[in-house]
NUGU-923413 format. One line per 5 residues: number of its first residue (from 1); their letters; for each residue x, y, z of N, C-alpha, C, CB. Coordinates in steps of 0.02 Angstrom, whole numbers, plus 50000, padded with zeros to 5 digits. Glycine has a CB too. Example, Ala and Ser with C-alpha at 12.3 -4.5 7.8 and 13.67 -1.06 7.14 Angstrom:
<rs>
1 = AS = 50660 49716 50390 50615 49775 50390 50660 49835 50390 50565 49776 50452; 50642 49888 50354 50684 49947 50357 50645 50002 50394 50704 49970 50286 $
</rs>
This chain:
<rs>
1 = XXXXX = 50398 50088 49456 50357 50013 49471 50318 49979 49522 50393 49972 49471; 50271 49959 49515 50217 49929 49560 50245 49928 49650 50203 49840 49526; 50287 49959 49659 50294 49949 49733 50366 50005 49757 50310 49853 49749; 50353 50004 49786 50437 50063 49810 50457 50018 49867 50423 50170 49850; 50526 50066 49874 50594 50030 49930 50550 50016 49977 50668 50083 49967 $
6 = XXXXX = 50594 49958 50005 50591 49954 50080 50571 49986 50157 50633 49950 50082; 50633 50038 50120 50667 50058 50207 50588 50103 50192 50778 50118 50228; 50558 50132 50168 50531 50171 50174 50461 50135 50196 50541 50211 50123; 50448 50079 50205 50390 50069 50243 50350 50035 50299 50371 50061 50216; 50403 50052 50327 50410 50061 50432 50399 50123 50448 50495 50047 50478 $
11 = XXXXX = 50396 50145 50431 50424 50218 50430 50326 50256 50405 50513 50229 50347; 50319 50237 50354 50228 50251 50323 50182 50243 50358 50198 50209 50271; 50195 50157 50377 50150 50134 50418 50136 50132 50504 50154 50083 50397; 50194 50148 50515 50202 50177 50588 50151 50277 50564 50328 50181 50615; 50177 50299 50514 50102 50376 50523 50046 50364 50541 50072 50417 50457 $
16 = XXXXX = 50039 50303 50487 49971 50283 50456 49926 50247 50511 49983 50232 50390; 49976 50224 50588 49960 50190 50626 49912 50252 50684 50026 50147 50646; 49971 50293 50663 49964 50370 50733 49935 50391 50699 50025 50429 50766; 49880 50401 50641 49858 50462 50609 49767 50420 50619 49904 50484 50509; 49785 50371 50627 49748 50318 50611 49643 50339 50597 49771 50264 50682 $
21 = XXXXX = 49661 50335 50538 49603 50394 50484 49569 50328 50479 49634 50446 50386; 49480 50330 50481 49462 50300 50442 49436 50290 50384 49449 50288 50457; 49455 50333 50329 49435 50330 50280 49527 50369 50243 49350 50368 50277; 49561 50321 50185 49629 50335 50162 49599 50327 50077 49700 50271 50196; 49623 50334 50055 49646 50345 49965 49719 50340 49971 49623 50433 49921 $
26 = XXXXX = 49738 50275 49924 49793 50265 49905 49808 50265 49831 49807 50215 49932; 49835 50341 49830 49818 50351 49758 49915 50332 49713 49776 50457 49749; 49914 50304 49654 49978 50262 49640 49982 50186 49689 50050 50316 49660; 49898 50172 49700 49915 50085 49738 49974 50043 49707 49845 50026 49725; 49977 50041 49632 50043 49993 49600 50007 49933 49625 50138 50004 49635 $
31 = XXXXX = 50053 49865 49649 50044 49832 49696 50008 49783 49750 50052 49853 49702; 49982 49863 49771 49935 49888 49864 49960 49872 49910 49865 49858 49892; 50030 49855 49902 50076 49846 49943 50042 49893 50034 50154 49879 49895; 50029 49961 50028 50015 49988 50089 49958 50000 50058 50056 50042 50123; 49891 49977 50022 49845 49952 50062 49822 49926 50081 49825 49952 50067 $
36 = XXXXX = 49876 49849 50068 49860 49759 50125 49875 49802 50197 49946 49661 50110; 49957 49824 50205 49968 49851 50254 49916 49906 50323 50012 49877 50220; 49922 49962 50249 49851 50002 50309 49779 49935 50321 49797 50101 50248; 49762 49919 50272 49688 49905 50333 49704 49835 50399 49599 49866 50268; 49777 49800 50356 49788 49729 50417 49820 49778 50465 49850 49644 50393 $
41 = XXXXX = 49868 49844 50488 49863 49891 50539 49819 49928 50569 49888 49921 50530; 49775 49947 50520 49708 50001 50546 49677 49947 50568 49656 50054 50487; 49627 49895 50544 49550 49872 50556 49608 49803 50597 49477 49852 50463; 49636 49788 50607 49693 49743 50646 49608 49699 50668 49763 49796 50730; 49597 49674 50711 49560 49633 50743 49513 49625 50727 49555 49639 50789 $
46 = XXXXX = 49502 49665 50685 49404 49700 50664 49389 49650 50609 49392 49807 50619; 49478 49620 50556 49459 49574 50547 49435 49492 50531 49463 49594 50545; 49446 49483 50577 49413 49420 50589 49371 49409 50670 49474 49366 50578; 49330 49399 50657 49279 49363 50702 49297 49311 50721 49221 49350 50679; 49303 49298 50784 49298 49238 50843 49291 49218 50888 49317 49217 50855 $
51 = XXXXX = 49234 49163 50874 49184 49117 50923 49211 49053 50953 49122 49092 50883; 49274 49048 51014 49270 48973 51018 49328 48955 50989 49209 48939 50984; 49304 48934 50970 49375 48869 50917 49333 48873 50853 49388 48752 50949; 49278 48925 50838 49268 48953 50766 49314 49016 50731 49196 48976 50765; 49323 49026 50687 49368 49067 50663 49342 49085 50572 49447 49026 50677 $
56 = XXXXX = 49321 49157 50571 49311 49180 50506 49331 49238 50478 49259 49179 50496; 49314 49282 50404 49352 49333 50411 49273 49346 50403 49423 49358 50367; 49281 49431 50432 49231 49489 50441 49206 49515 50356 49276 49560 50490; 49167 49476 50360 49129 49549 50281 49170 49622 50285 49013 49586 50301; 49175 49626 50207 49204 49724 50195 49132 49767 50215 49230 49752 50081 $
61 = XXXXX = 49086 49743 50244 49048 49787 50252 49008 49779 50331 49008 49787 50190; 49079 49728 50364 49093 49781 50425 49128 49804 50471 49070 49780 50452; 49206 49806 50412 49270 49834 50421 49251 49911 50417 49327 49807 50364; 49274 49923 50481 49305 50005 50507 49326 50043 50468 49360 50011 50550; 49374 50054 50405 49422 50094 50401 49387 50071 50312 49511 50077 50444 $
66 = XXXXX = 49378 50145 50273 49394 50128 50228 49412 50162 50167 49362 50098 50224; 49430 50107 50140 49526 50107 50086 49508 50114 50004 49585 49999 50092; 49524 50174 50002 49489 50162 49907 49569 50170 49876 49412 50252 49862; 49573 50142 49802 49657 50156 49767 49643 50164 49707 49718 50096 49770; 49669 50223 49668 49690 50249 49614 49751 50217 49562 49705 50306 49638 $
71 = XXXXX = 49736 50169 49567 49806 50172 49474 49814 50152 49410 49865 50140 49473; 49847 50188 49392 49848 50177 49325 49848 50124 49286 49887 50199 49310; 49858 50108 49307 49888 50028 49260 49871 49950 49280 49975 50022 49265; 49814 49948 49240 49777 49891 49273 49798 49798 49250 49693 49910 49251; 49876 49816 49235 49907 49758 49229 49949 49758 49304 49952 49753 49157 $
76 = XXXXX = 49919 49796 49356 49972 49803 49421 49908 49775 49471 50012 49901 49443; 49864 49745 49432 49797 49742 49499 49834 49660 49510 49675 49749 49466; 49812 49641 49572 49829 49572 49610 49743 49575 49624 49898 49573 49692; 49747 49507 49657 49716 49472 49715 49692 49541 49774 49782 49409 49750; 49790 49555 49807 49757 49580 49854 49714 49657 49846 49807 49579 49903 $
81 = XXXXX = 49740 49687 49807 49667 49742 49784 49616 49739 49773 49660 49769 49740; 49579 49660 49775 49497 49668 49763 49496 49632 49850 49448 49609 49675; 49560 49619 49893 49545 49619 49962 49527 49675 50013 49592 49595 49983; 49591 49720 50000 49598 49775 50044 49590 49862 50039 49654 49764 50059; 49550 49829 49973 49533 49927 49968 49460 49906 49918 49621 49998 49905 $
86 = XXXXX = 49411 49958 49945 49344 49944 49933 49303 49945 49876 49318 49976 49964; 49372 50014 49844 49361 50048 49765 49423 50046 49767 49322 50125 49743; 49434 50004 49679 49497 50022 49644 49463 50071 49577 49546 49944 49618; 49470 50133 49577 49479 50185 49489 49553 50167 49420 49503 50292 49522; 49526 50166 49412 49569 50147 49353 49592 50189 49299 49542 50103 49324 $
91 = XXXXX = 49647 50236 49321 49627 50280 49275 49674 50350 49295 49542 50287 49278; 49674 50379 49264 49750 50426 49255 49748 50477 49307 49761 50470 49176; 49781 50465 49398 49771 50495 49412 49737 50586 49423 49794 50467 49412; 49752 50631 49350 49762 50687 49347 49658 50664 49334 49833 50725 49288; 49651 50645 49260 49595 50637 49283 49532 50616 49341 49598 50623 49258 $
96 = XXXXX = 49560 50606 49356 49512 50557 49435 49519 50605 49508 49568 50456 49464; 49575 50636 49544 49561 50652 49574 49508 50722 49549 49611 50645 49605; 49512 50776 49520 49460 50840 49510 49375 50803 49524 49470 50880 49411; 49340 50720 49512 49319 50713 49515 49288 50678 49574 49328 50715 49478; 49319 50685 49614 49317 50702 49698 49297 50723 49731 49341 50717 49724 $
101 = XXXXX = 49262 50705 49798 49227 50777 49828 49289 50831 49877 49150 50748 49893; 49315 50875 49883 49343 50916 49950 49331 50859 49977 49307 50989 49987; 49375 50860 50034 49396 50826 50091 49330 50763 50100 49405 50888 50160; 49354 50733 50045 49330 50629 50037 49353 50598 50102 49386 50571 49962; 49428 50612 50100 49474 50543 50149 49519 50587 50190 49534 50476 50096 $
106 = XXXXX = 49486 50543 50244 49555 50569 50310 49626 50617 50253 49610 50458 50360; 49650 50545 50241 49730 50524 50232 49702 50489 50140 49772 50442 50317; 49774 50533 50153 49797 50548 50048 49871 50509 50052 49815 50669 50010; 49878 50442 49997 49949 50416 50041 49964 50415 49928 49948 50301 50123; 50015 50469 49908 50054 50445 49843 50139 50459 49866 50026 50499 49764 $
111 = XXXXX = 50134 50374 49847 50209 50350 49870 50223 50337 49826 50228 50301 49914; 50273 50382 49815 50307 50363 49745 50277 50382 49704 50317 50302 49725; 50228 50424 49662 50210 50448 49611 50235 50517 49587 50153 50445 49618; 50273 50569 49643 50252 50608 49596 50313 50633 49572 50204 50656 49616; 50374 50607 49554 50429 50587 49516 50395 50565 49449 50473 50531 49552 $
116 = XXXXX = 50360 50534 49443 50319 50534 49362 50293 50572 49336 50274 50502 49348; 50278 50622 49351 50235 50686 49327 50274 50777 49313 50175 50690 49395; 50270 50798 49254 50329 50853 49228 50285 50884 49295 50333 50899 49126; 50356 50953 49320 50335 51004 49393 50246 51015 49371 50393 51108 49397; 50262 51044 49344 50200 51065 49334 50116 51043 49331 50212 51081 49293 $
121 = XXXXX = 50105 50945 49311 50072 50925 49331 50055 50913 49397 50075 50898 49305; 50156 50885 49408 50137 50860 49497 50111 50911 49562 50211 50832 49531; 50145 50983 49507 50110 51044 49566 50022 51035 49574 50126 51139 49529; 49987 51009 49521 49920 51014 49509 49911 50953 49554 49892 51015 49430; 49943 50920 49553 49907 50854 49600 49935 50855 49683 49935 50765 49561 $
126 = XXXXX = 49970 50895 49688 49983 50906 49740 49921 50975 49772 50061 50917 49733; 49894 50970 49752 49858 51049 49760 49786 50985 49760 49871 51135 49672; 49775 50967 49717 49691 50885 49703 49713 50841 49766 49698 50805 49597; 49799 50804 49793 49764 50783 49829 49746 50810 49912 49787 50731 49821; 49781 50885 49931 49769 50910 49979 49683 50937 49970 49826 50959 49990 $
131 = XXXXX = 49663 50971 49915 49599 50957 49938 49537 50929 49933 49588 50984 49942; 49578 50864 49922 49521 50794 49932 49530 50776 50002 49538 50718 49881; 49587 50771 50066 49600 50769 50112 49586 50823 50162 49646 50754 50104; 49552 50776 50204 49503 50839 50253 49576 50824 50323 49375 50802 50287; 49613 50765 50330 49677 50756 50405 49748 50798 50375 49708 50644 50427 $
136 = XXXXX = 49774 50732 50350 49852 50748 50310 49850 50724 50246 49921 50712 50343; 49895 50728 50204 49935 50691 50133 49993 50675 50173 49957 50745 50053; 50022 50640 50124 50079 50575 50126 50105 50574 50085 50066 50512 50130; 50156 50596 50041 50188 50600 49971 50282 50528 50019 50213 50736 49936; 50297 50520 49950 50353 50489 49954 50386 50541 49887 50346 50398 49948 $
141 = XXXXX = 50424 50526 49888 50477 50544 49834 50556 50522 49835 50478 50616 49834; 50552 50492 49763 50673 50510 49790 50699 50577 49799 50747 50487 49711; 50767 50552 49837 50786 50601 49858 50830 50620 49809 50806 50598 49917; 50857 50562 49740 50909 50579 49705 50875 50562 49617 50982 50531 49735; 50878 50597 49579 50839 50575 49516 50840 50521 49493 50851 50603 49466 $
146 = XXXXX = 50826 50480 49435 50819 50413 49437 50833 50387 49385 50766 50393 49452; 50857 50418 49311 50800 50405 49243 50790 50325 49210 50832 50454 49171; 50713 50332 49222 50670 50278 49235 50637 50301 49140 50606 50287 49326; 50630 50254 49085 50593 50246 49043 50572 50180 49053 50617 50262 48987; 50490 50161 49083 50475 50098 49026 50421 50098 48991 50469 50032 49053 $
151 = XXXXX = 50429 50056 48927 50346 50067 48885 50332 50033 48910 50321 50060 48813; 50302 49978 48943 50256 49939 48952 50189 49993 48978 50284 49881 49003; 50228 50028 49044 50176 50057 49028 50209 50166 49068 50096 49997 49074; 50179 50189 48996 50221 50254 49007 50199 50288 49075 50210 50309 48943; 50149 50272 49122 50115 50313 49194 50216 50280 49228 49997 50255 49252 $
156 = XXXXX = 50242 50240 49194 50317 50243 49283 50372 50278 49244 50368 50134 49325; 50362 50305 49180 50418 50350 49159 50447 50403 49236 50380 50402 49086; 50487 50429 49235 50527 50489 49281 50517 50546 49243 50612 50480 49294; 50501 50581 49269 50482 50641 49227 50499 50721 49268 50393 50632 49209; 50531 50701 49339 50514 50796 49385 50559 50746 49424 50411 50846 49430 $
161 = XXXXX = 50587 50801 49475 50661 50807 49521 50637 50824 49562 50722 50850 49509; 50605 50812 49623 50569 50853 49695 50627 50888 49762 50514 50781 49742; 50644 50917 49772 50699 50938 49824 50642 50937 49883 50745 51024 49807; 50682 50933 49943 50660 50955 50015 50584 51030 49994 50758 50996 50066; 50657 51072 49993 50636 51148 50030 50578 51153 49956 50724 51233 50041 $
166 = XXXXX = 50545 51136 49909 50512 51138 49874 50453 51116 49873 50536 51127 49844; 50446 51034 49911 50396 51050 49965 50366 51042 50025 50368 51046 49954; 50398 51113 50066 50387 51125 50099 50349 51210 50099 50435 51101 50123; 50376 51239 50020 50360 51247 49995 50297 51280 49978 50378 51219 49990; 50304 51211 49971 50221 51184 49930 50156 51171 49987 50232 51091 49884 $
171 = XXXXX = 50154 51159 50026 50113 51142 50112 50158 51071 50136 49999 51115 50106; 50223 51054 50118 50226 51004 50145 50289 50989 50189 50216 50967 50100; 50242 51032 50278 50315 51027 50326 50347 50989 50373 50320 51067 50358; 50263 50952 50397 50347 50873 50407 50363 50821 50374 50349 50822 50466; 50423 50801 50399 50478 50779 50366 50475 50701 50392 50547 50824 50383 $
176 = XXXXX = 50462 50624 50396 50500 50586 50431 50530 50556 50373 50467 50542 50482; 50585 50534 50427 50674 50516 50426 50673 50456 50385 50718 50496 50509; 50743 50457 50310 50732 50410 50267 50806 50417 50242 50666 50419 50217; 50819 50387 50215 50903 50416 50193 50896 50409 50084 50992 50327 50244; 50848 50380 50086 50822 50367 50014 50787 50409 49986 50788 50316 50005 $
181 = XXXXX = 50696 50414 50014 50674 50455 50015 50672 50538 50027 50658 50432 50029; 50609 50594 50018 50577 50631 50040 50533 50589 50080 50554 50671 49996; 50498 50580 50148 50408 50580 50142 50416 50622 50197 50349 50499 50153; 50344 50649 50167 50307 50712 50174 50262 50712 50209 50286 50736 50127; 50219 50752 50243 50152 50758 50277 50164 50822 50265 50134 50732 50353 $
186 = XXXX = 50076 50833 50226 50048 50887 50215 49998 50887 50276 50021 50892 50143; 50010 50931 50359 49934 50928 50391 49920 50970 50376 49913 50923 50454; 49800 50954 50352 49778 50991 50365 49715 51010 50407 49784 50999 50327; 49713 50975 50452 49695 50994 50514 49716 51006 50592 49665 50967 50514 $
</rs>
């Protein structure tokens, strides 16, 4: 679905705030919840300009943090995307990621997307995420396999299940606590 389960939100946002990246890529942005929360928590007071009794939003050009998104389904786009992302790339992440330069984002997020790839494509996906990140990659994926087929959006179909040891084997050595999902980080710097 175009959003993730709520128990992981505060853990992920806390990590994002701690890392405090100046550039972020949200792969599989869905309805844009992580882009919005990252924008709000990283940009903070820089989102607004207050002079005495007058307050207004600052233009995007004055924001400190650059946040981009990749989303496979343009039907998921909402006004949230226009507000919080600098750029939105629509299409298959495995086709878009190779076009991005090495080390182009400090942090790359892939929240509840890995399970939508086959194992082979998933390994390529993880490699591409690590290639374009220069500080860290944070992913989450369910701890249990939940069959899912979505006729309206085949990108939503669940095609694989990932164990903790597999993620560690592929460089995702930092594990954040969550009962439902593996939330793992590949630190790169």
